[in-house]
C-alpha positions in Angstrom: -75.2 -18.5 -25.6 -75.6 -14.7 -25.8 -78.7 -13.4 -27.5 -78.9 -10.8 -30.3 -80.0 -8.0 -28.1 -77.0 -8.4 -25.8 -74.7 -8.4 -28.8 -76.3 -5.3 -30.2 -75.9 -3.5 -26.9 -72.2 -4.3 -26.8 -71.8 -3.1 -30.4 -73.5 0.2 -29.6 -71.1 0.7 -26.6 -68.2 0.2 -29.0 -69.3 3.1 -31.2 -69.5 5.5 -28.3 -66.6 8.0 -28.0 -63.9 7.1 -25.4 -64.1 8.9 -22.1 -61.8 11.9 -21.7 -58.9 11.2 -19.3 -59.5 12.5 -15.8 -57.4 15.4 -14.9 -55.6 14.6 -11.6 -55.2 17.5 -9.3 -52.6 15.6 -7.2 -48.9 15.4 -7.8 -47.7 13.1 -10.6 -45.3 10.2 -10.3 -42.3 12.4 -11.2 -43.1 15.0 -8.6 -43.6 12.3 -5.9 -40.2 10.7 -6.9 -38.5 14.1 -6.7 -40.0 14.8 -3.3 -38.9 11.4 -2.0 -35.4 11.9 -3.2 -35.3 15.3 -1.6 -36.4 13.8 1.7 -33.7 11.1 1.5 -31.1 13.7 0.8 -32.3 15.8 3.8 -32.1 12.7 6.0 -28.5 12.1 4.8 -27.5 15.7 5.4 -29.0 15.7 8.9 -27.2 12.5 9.8 -23.9 14.1 8.6 -24.6 17.2 10.7 -25.3 15.0 13.7 -22.0 13.1 13.3 -20.1 16.4 12.8 -21.6 17.7 16.0 -20.6 14.5 17.8 -17.0 14.9 16.6 -16.8 18.5 17.7 -18.3 17.7 21.1 -21.5 19.7 20.5 -23.7 16.7 20.6 -23.7 14.8 23.9 -26.3 12.1 23.1 -24.8 9.3 21.0 -28.2 7.6 20.8 -29.7 10.5 18.9 -26.8 10.5 16.4 -27.1 6.8 15.9 -30.9 7.0 15.4 -30.4 9.8 12.8 -27.8 7.7 11.0 -30.1 4.7 10.9 -33.0 6.7 9.7 -30.9 8.0 6.8 -29.6 4.5 6.0 -33.1 3.0 6.0 -34.4 5.9 3.8 -31.5 5.3 1.3 -32.2 1.6 1.2 -35.8 2.1 0.6 -35.0 4.5 -2.2 -32.7 2.0 -3.8 -35.3 -0.7 -3.6 -37.9 1.6 -5.2 -35.5 2.3 -8.0 -34.9 -1.4 -8.5 -38.7 -2.1 -8.6 -39.3 0.7 -11.1 -36.4 -0.5 -13.3 -37.7 -4.1 -13.2 -41.2 -3.0 -14.1 -39.8 -0.9 -17.0 -37.8 -3.8 -18.3 -40.8 -6.1 -18.0 -42.9 -3.7 -20.1 -40.1 -3.4 -22.7 -40.0 -7.2 -23.0 -43.8 -7.4 -23.7 -44.6 -8.2 -27.3 -47.4 -6.1 -28.9 
């Protein structure tokens, strides 16, 4: 059973002002999401360029073209999964009762 001194200590801590939020010098979530989407787009554009080079005969190595296409595909799949997770988390928060 807690003693009176412990209870008084907790009550004093409740009266103290809340700490100021820390200012984060790093990029925010929106900025990170924007950068990720830009990287996925760049991978898609590069894969399209590689395929176009293959069709015109400029690219001789089919393996590099396939690797570029797979990297773009994996990046896009990851982005879709991230979107799904964020959407699920948002819906879960909205279902919470206050």
